C-alpha positions, 0 to 999 in steps of 0.5 A, spaced: 500 465 605 501 466 597 502 474 595 499 475 589 502 480 584 503 483 577 507 486 573 506 494 572 509 494 565 508 489 560 514 491 555 513 486 549 506 489 548 507 496 550 513 496 544 508 493 539 503 498 541 507 504 541 512 502 535 507 498 530 500 500 531 501 507 533 506 508 527 501 505 522 496 510 524 500 516 525 506 516 521 508 520 516 505 516 510 507 516 502 501 515 498 502 510 492 499 506 487 500 498 488 499 492 483 498 486 488 499 479 484 492 476 484 494 468 483 487 466 485 485 469 478 491 468 474 492 462 470 499 459 471 503 453 472 505 452 479 507 445 480 513 445 475 519 448 478 520 455 474 513 454 471 508 459 470 506 464 465 509 465 458 510 472 459 509 477 465 505 481 461 502 481 454 497 476 450 501 470 452 500 472 460 495 469 464 497 473 470 492 478 474 494 484 479 489 488 484 490 495 483 490 498 489 489 506 489 492 511 495 496 505 499 500 509 504 507 506 505 513 508 510 520 509 510 522 510 502 529 509 501 533 513 497 534 511 490 540 508 488 543 506 481 547 500 479 552 502 475 554 497 469 560 497 464 559 492 458 558 493 451 553 498 451 558 503 455 558 505 462 550 505 464 546 505 470 540 501 468 538 498 475 535 503 480 534 500 487 530 502 493 526 500 499 520 501 503 515 498 508 508 498 510 504 495 517 501 488 517 495 491 519 493 492 512 492 485 511 496 485 504 501 480 502 507 483 498 509 478 492 514 477 487 512 481 481 508 486 485 509 493 482 509 500 485 508 507 482 510 513 486 507 520 485 501 517 482 495 522 480 489 517 479 485 523 477 490 526 472 493 520 469 497 525 464 501 527 470 504 520 471 511 520 468 515 516 473 517 509 472 514 503 475 518 499 480 518 492 481 518 488 488 524 483 488 524 481 495 520 482 502 521 480 509 518 481 516 521 486 520 520 481 526 516 474 527 510 477 531 503 478 529 503 485 528 509 487 524 512 491 518 513 488 511 520 490 509 520 491 501 526 491 496 524 494 489 528 495 483 526 500 477 522 496 471 521 498 464 514 496 464 508 501 462 502 502 466 498 500 460 501 493 460 499 492 467 492 495 466 490 490 461 491 485 466 487 488 472 482 483 476 480 488 481 480 495 482 481 497 489 482 503 494 485 503 501 480 506 506 485 510 511 479 510 517 480 503 519 486 501 515 483 496 510 483 495 502 476 495 499 474 494 492 473 501 488 465 501 489 465 499 496 471 504 498 468 510 494 461 508 498 465 508 505 469 515 503 462 518 502 459 516 508 465 519 512 465 525 508 457 526 510 459 524 517 464 530 517 459 535 514 454 533 520 459 534 525 460 541 522 453 543 522 453 541 530 457 547 531 451 552 529 446 548 533 443 553 539 441 549 545 436 555 547 432 555 541 433 548 538 435 551 532 441 552 527 444 558 525 448 558 519 453 564 518 452 567 511 
């Protein structure tokens, strides 16, 4: 007689569920504006070693970026300046940091991606903080559900330089953790707001009279 049995705990799946999926949905996030390099719509030479666009931005550049608003990122590291002593004197030109975000976003980080912290899309005049450029990235674990660990350094590019090379304006929809173009994202946010308003109206429903009584 063969005894049939199964494990009570599947530790690997429990670990992924707890650490990654739960953290991606309920962790303390920091909203940023992310410029993701859009190679499909860019003009560059990808067949020659070190080939590419003549310049990163400007009239001679063929590179394009997707501008993603309200992207949540996690574990932002302390900004660490790199001190240099050269003919210009003792300076701290490079400032490096890091952050991570889950692979469930369906977003692939790329070299020459840019990120801006403290971004206010409704009041651009308040955006006085520098851009940071992605210089390195890696997966936290070799699993389907994981986190991207991203390293970055301060960039002296202006946001207007990148905005002249935008291929698509997108927004992150927090309800299902996906990125949509701005028109569809705005439509989904409006639907979500209407759903919240309808749920709020249900609180005033009286089942005895089948009427809604609203407080003045």
